[in-house]
VOGU-3710 file (C-alpha; in Angstrom, 3 decimals, decimal comma):
1> mkakcriret> 6,201/9,913/45,554  8,496/11,875/43,197  11,486/10,861/45,319  10,581/7,185/44,949  10,296/7,579/41,180  13,717/9,228/40,979  15,231/6,431/43,063  13,669/3,817/40,734  14,990/5,638/37,627  18,457/5,860/39,160
11> vllvvllvit> 18,497/2,161/39,982  17,259/1,277/36,474  19,900/3,497/34,893  22,664/1,877/36,907  21,416/-1,574/35,887  21,319/-0,536/32,232  24,806/0,910/32,411  26,105/-2,370/33,743  24,123/-4,514/31,271  24,936/-2,569/28,151
21> grvqaadaie> 28,383/-1,256/28,908  27,560/1,671/26,616  28,775/4,475/28,851  29,869/7,690/27,166  30,063/9,809/30,295  28,957/9,637/33,895  25,463/10,827/33,018  25,044/9,509/29,429  24,386/6,215/27,672  25,089/5,537/24,022
31> pielvlsspi> 21,651/4,463/22,723  21,223/0,865/21,619  20,211/0,486/17,974  16,482/-0,179/17,670  15,933/-2,035/14,390  12,388/-1,720/13,027  10,749/-4,545/11,064  7,580/-2,471/10,566  7,091/-0,120/8,884  9,800/-0,563/6,251
41> anqviqrtgf> 11,366/1,808/3,733  9,054/3,030/0,934  5,996/1,497/2,582  2,603/3,165/2,172  -0,117/2,465/4,744  -3,741/2,850/3,697  -5,329/5,984/5,125  -8,782/6,180/6,676  -11,012/9,129/7,527  -10,562/11,017/4,270
51> dsrhahehha> -13,557/13,260/3,586  -13,438/15,153/0,301  -15,878/17,765/1,648  -13,214/18,949/4,088  -10,093/18,341/2,030  -9,868/21,660/0,215  -6,845/23,871/0,776  -8,617/26,636/2,733  -10,488/24,382/5,123  -10,276/25,766/8,664
61> ggpilgeaev> -7,159/24,258/10,203  -5,970/22,938/6,873  -7,191/20,183/4,537  -8,297/16,982/6,273  -6,570/14,183/4,363  -7,155/11,335/6,805  -4,825/9,280/8,977  -3,706/5,744/9,824  -2,690/3,803/12,903  0,837/2,831/11,845
71> siqgnwpqei> 2,076/-0,408/13,386  5,622/-0,180/14,752  7,439/-3,467/15,433  10,862/-4,922/15,939  13,048/-7,377/17,836  13,697/-6,594/21,484  17,384/-5,632/21,811  19,510/-8,398/23,329  21,426/-5,844/25,377  18,313/-5,236/27,493
81> envkaedfvc> 16,626/-8,627/27,184  16,295/-8,886/30,980  14,687/-5,452/31,357  10,892/-5,236/31,367  9,044/-3,163/28,781  7,150/-1,317/31,521  10,461/0,132/32,716  10,571/2,269/29,550  8,594/5,021/27,895  8,225/4,497/24,129
91> eaklqrlega> 8,063/7,643/22,003  7,799/8,255/18,262  8,410/11,314/16,129  7,365/12,075/12,556  9,259/14,444/10,260  8,219/15,407/6,725  10,868/14,953/4,084  11,398/17,355/1,171  8,202/18,142/-0,738  6,042/16,042/1,593
101> fgrdldwtac> 2,331/16,339/2,196  0,967/16,000/5,722  2,357/17,412/8,969  5,117/16,759/11,479  4,574/15,161/14,879  6,844/15,908/17,819  7,819/13,169/20,263  4,607/11,357/21,170  4,189/8,660/23,825  3,208/5,262/22,368
111> rlkregtrws> 1,996/2,216/24,241  4,795/-0,349/24,346  4,078/-4,093/24,336  6,550/-6,959/24,482  5,991/-10,620/23,740  9,146/-12,649/24,144  11,756/-11,337/21,729  9,307/-9,089/19,884  8,027/-5,627/20,761  5,301/-3,545/19,198
121> sslrtpaggw> 3,692/-0,150/19,373  1,716/2,148/17,065  1,439/5,787/16,114  -1,622/7,619/14,803  -0,105/9,192/11,721  -1,599/11,938/9,525  -2,003/11,095/5,853  0,913/12,312/3,798  4,561/11,678/3,173  7,221/10,991/2,614
131> ykldvrlrtg> 8,017/10,915/6,333  10,934/9,924/8,507  9,817/7,953/11,565  11,996/8,041/14,696  11,344/5,763/17,670  13,058/5,711/21,058  12,894/3,986/24,420  13,772/6,098/27,417  13,674/5,841/31,162  10,450/7,064/32,740
141> gestgakiia> 9,701/10,234/34,639  10,234/13,772/33,461  11,584/13,874/29,938  14,139/16,544/30,848  15,909/14,077/33,121  15,218/10,945/31,088  17,918/8,835/29,461  17,561/7,507/25,913  18,265/3,766/26,100  17,478/2,664/22,539
151> agsvlpigvg> 16,639/4,497/19,311  15,905/3,711/15,687  14,379/5,179/12,551  13,028/4,344/9,097  12,512/6,423/5,953  10,712/7,073/3,786  7,225/5,961/4,792  3,814/7,329/3,875  0,139/7,158/4,689  -1,849/7,235/1,469
161> evfvvagqsy> -3,709/5,073/-1,027  -2,990/1,382/-1,609  -4,417/-0,638/-4,512  -4,310/-4,344/-5,342  -4,097/-4,995/-9,095  -5,430/-8,286/-10,481  -6,425/-9,699/-13,847  -4,453/-10,650/-16,948  -1,903/-9,250/-19,374  -3,192/-5,693/-19,798
171> aegtnderlr> -2,929/-5,317/-16,001  0,462/-6,982/-15,925  3,711/-5,759/-17,429  3,157/-6,930/-20,995  2,569/-3,604/-22,735  4,913/-1,978/-25,223  6,725/0,766/-23,313  8,481/0,532/-19,984  7,348/3,593/-18,068  8,963/5,296/-15,098
181> vedkfgrvva> 7,489/7,151/-12,147  7,983/10,848/-12,827  7,239/12,127/-9,314  10,689/13,403/-8,303  10,260/12,177/-4,743  9,347/8,634/-5,791  5,965/8,625/-4,059  4,517/5,925/-6,329  5,616/2,499/-5,124  5,103/-1,200/-5,821
191> fdlvkgtwqv> 5,283/-4,127/-3,416  7,578/-7,058/-4,168  5,611/-10,035/-2,864  8,621/-12,340/-3,103  11,144/-10,154/-1,272  8,596/-8,474/0,987  9,966/-5,038/0,112  8,616/-1,797/-1,393  10,250/0,016/-4,302  9,555/2,940/-6,605
201> ahdpipnkad> 7,059/1,626/-9,170  9,189/1,925/-12,306  8,480/-0,735/-14,925  8,983/-3,644/-15,002  6,670/-4,704/-12,162  8,415/-6,897/-9,548  8,189/-10,610/-10,445  5,974/-9,959/-13,459  6,469/-9,754/-17,226  9,377/-7,560/-18,279
211> ggsiwpplgd> 7,404/-5,053/-20,357  5,546/-1,869/-19,520  2,434/-1,250/-17,462  -0,246/1,403/-16,973  0,419/1,969/-13,261  3,350/4,438/-13,103  1,403/7,188/-14,953  -1,714/6,475/-12,879  0,303/6,969/-9,701  1,856/10,150/-11,060
221> ilvptarvpi> -1,589/11,642/-11,689  -2,874/10,585/-8,272  -0,006/11,867/-6,097  -0,576/15,632/-6,574  -4,370/15,312/-6,632  -4,858/12,902/-3,724  -1,902/14,619/-1,967  -0,581/11,361/-0,553  1,830/8,619/-1,689  0,353/5,873/-3,883
231> afvnvavggt> 1,059/2,123/-3,737  0,316/-0,832/-6,011  0,379/-4,539/-5,202  0,193/-6,381/-8,510  -0,819/-10,058/-8,707  -2,076/-10,044/-12,330  -1,035/-12,942/-14,571  -1,140/-12,790/-18,363  -3,422/-15,096/-20,336  -5,620/-16,045/-17,376
241> asrqwmpgek> -9,378/-16,593/-17,446  -11,780/-15,826/-14,605  -12,063/-19,560/-13,821  -8,390/-19,538/-12,818  -9,117/-16,935/-10,115  -11,859/-18,972/-8,468  -11,543/-20,169/-4,836  -9,222/-23,157/-4,593  -7,105/-22,086/-7,564  -3,523/-20,885/-7,148
251> lyedlkaagl> -4,246/-17,368/-8,431  -7,055/-16,992/-5,897  -4,691/-18,074/-3,111  -2,057/-15,610/-4,328  -4,601/-12,777/-4,341  -5,838/-13,730/-0,883  -2,280/-13,899/0,466  -1,415/-10,482/-1,003  -4,390/-8,862/0,717  -3,541/-10,508/4,037
261> kigrfravlw> 0,090/-9,464/3,723  -0,490/-5,751/3,236  -3,587/-5,354/5,406  -5,997/-2,585/4,501  -6,160/-1,192/0,972  -8,574/0,994/-0,977  -9,696/-1,234/-3,846  -9,024/-4,134/-6,187  -8,343/-2,873/-9,721  -9,524/-5,708/-11,969
271> qqgesdvied> -8,435/-5,611/-15,641  -9,434/-8,936/-17,166  -11,796/-10,468/-19,712  -9,896/-11,276/-22,903  -9,385/-14,950/-22,041  -13,085/-15,288/-21,209  -13,887/-13,902/-24,662  -11,654/-16,583/-26,183  -13,339/-19,258/-24,033  -16,809/-18,004/-25,082
281> istetyvkrl> -18,067/-17,488/-21,518  -21,654/-16,395/-20,900  -22,634/-13,181/-19,144  -24,186/-15,133/-16,274  -21,094/-17,281/-15,748  -18,769/-14,288/-15,619  -20,966/-12,436/-13,114  -21,261/-15,516/-10,902  -17,504/-16,106/-10,927  -16,589/-12,546/-10,011
291> ttirgeliks> -19,155/-12,301/-7,226  -17,969/-15,649/-5,834  -14,320/-14,588/-5,919  -15,017/-11,325/-4,123  -17,407/-12,891/-1,626  -14,895/-15,503/-0,490  -11,986/-13,058/-0,367  -13,713/-10,599/1,957  -14,324/-13,448/4,391  -10,569/-14,034/4,561
301> wgfepawlpa> -9,543/-10,380/4,525  -12,018/-9,335/7,208  -13,037/-6,124/5,452  -14,704/-5,140/2,178  -12,561/-3,157/-0,254  -14,282/-1,952/-3,384  -13,825/-4,014/-6,540  -13,409/-1,969/-9,730  -13,713/-4,141/-12,868  -12,641/-2,601/-16,160
311> kstlhptvyn> -14,323/-3,333/-19,449  -11,338/-5,109/-20,954  -12,419/-7,381/-23,791  -10,690/-5,916/-26,849  -7,583/-7,628/-28,226  -7,627/-6,503/-31,885  -4,502/-8,265/-33,128  -5,433/-11,598/-31,540  -9,159/-12,057/-32,235  -12,283/-10,293/-33,462
321> fpdreqrire> -15,348/-11,636/-31,618  -17,787/-8,725/-31,140  -20,636/-10,951/-29,907  -18,473/-12,671/-27,303  -16,945/-9,378/-26,239  -20,422/-7,933/-25,745  -21,365/-10,740/-23,372  -18,440/-9,905/-21,083  -19,157/-6,195/-21,357  -22,740/-6,857/-20,274
331> aidqlwqttg> -21,393/-8,872/-17,341  -19,263/-5,908/-16,282  -22,313/-3,636/-16,573  -24,162/-5,939/-14,192  -21,230/-6,064/-11,781  -21,029/-2,267/-11,725  -24,565/-2,332/-10,313  -23,798/-5,095/-7,778  -23,072/-4,366/-4,114  -19,331/-4,246/-3,480
341> frpgpdtdil> -18,451/-3,552/-7,106  -18,029/-0,109/-8,601  -17,333/1,154/-12,134  -13,841/0,759/-13,478  -12,793/2,242/-16,828  -13,926/1,187/-20,278  -10,536/0,549/-21,872  -12,220/-1,025/-24,907  -12,566/2,493/-26,302  -8,798/2,510/-26,824
351> anenrggpqt> -8,134/1,078/-30,281  -5,904/1,778/-33,312  -2,783/3,712/-32,223  -3,459/2,761/-28,597  -2,732/-0,909/-29,320  0,481/-2,544/-30,380  0,685/-4,285/-33,734  1,984/-7,739/-34,715  5,600/-6,660/-34,240  5,002/-5,528/-30,656
361> rrhfsgigqr> 3,758/-7,144/-27,465  0,208/-6,881/-28,960  -1,165/-5,008/-25,944  -1,250/-1,273/-25,216  1,209/0,925/-27,052  2,995/3,612/-25,057  0,285/6,200/-25,776  -2,358/3,570/-25,020  -0,769/2,875/-21,630  -0,920/6,554/-20,730
371> raallwfnav> -4,509/6,918/-21,914  -5,548/3,789/-20,028  -3,986/5,353/-16,930  -6,154/8,450/-17,458  -9,266/6,281/-17,684  -8,264/4,435/-14,522  -7,686/7,763/-12,784  -11,296/8,734/-13,357  -12,546/5,492/-11,780  -10,098/5,560/-8,873
381> wneinrq> -10,691/9,257/-8,188  -14,428/8,649/-7,973  -13,845/5,820/-5,523  -11,481/7,801/-3,294  -13,952/10,678/-3,126  -17,012/8,505/-2,671  -18,962/9,531/0,445
//
């Protein structure tokens, strides 16, 4: 049986040598470049299996931070287009980069599938990062005698916490100070929905207003405490009321598309309410709208991420409507007690120096942005550690 396998490997190798013409020596082939379309650089994949009860540093065997099944995809190399996928063994390797959380994985066999010009595989990856991911296709049989036919890599990637941000201007990049991610390894990232790329989450947010946001400092607080990279996908639009996020509206479709694009994520961070104060919306109407929006989205997404609404009704340099504000605050109180929703922060406590004046963008000041991030940390931390 072993003799037959060796004969098959020898025949395959000869065929590959002829097809590729990539001969370095009598017994070596220059590997074909394996270009990966997934994952991509700076991407964070949502982890599962995190259990805060077993995540402490002295847990037997080390802290359990969770894991993810990372999808690996690419185009099948033209040089071997006539060779079947079952003629290869697919292997992946994971290496921590400087300062990374998590653990390395040596070469691990991965199931290889091919459909036409596309191929796919996956690797169960421990939470952490940044990582470098290496993938290779080799001839079968004993690895000591195997030949590497194609190889590729991508870096950095991570398995961590992913959040979708929605709402209006306070959630968008319309605050006073442009903030930068301070984590020296850049493990706080934002997704560019137009380009389909990930980047370090420095302000301004991709394709949003050109001011500052509250998300870089939130990510900076989360990285060393959650011990994983952090990602934000921001679809917030300034000046929008809850009615504009209802099913059938463009903003709803954009939010739905964002969730479908990135797959699993931890929660929706909802910072919105000021426009509903201006429009004098009732408590009942606001609750009904938000529950409808969430209910329809989870049907499309196929899973149920938590929805964390903030109490965000204060806009002191634009209006002063305490009664109207209270109606929206009461709606948020009701939502916090509704299945699928969980408490976000009460950013209405941030007044005075935390808000910009008439000569600014009229939203959070720089100190207000940082304090809002601290409030959001409390809500997000509770959700991550929720059992």
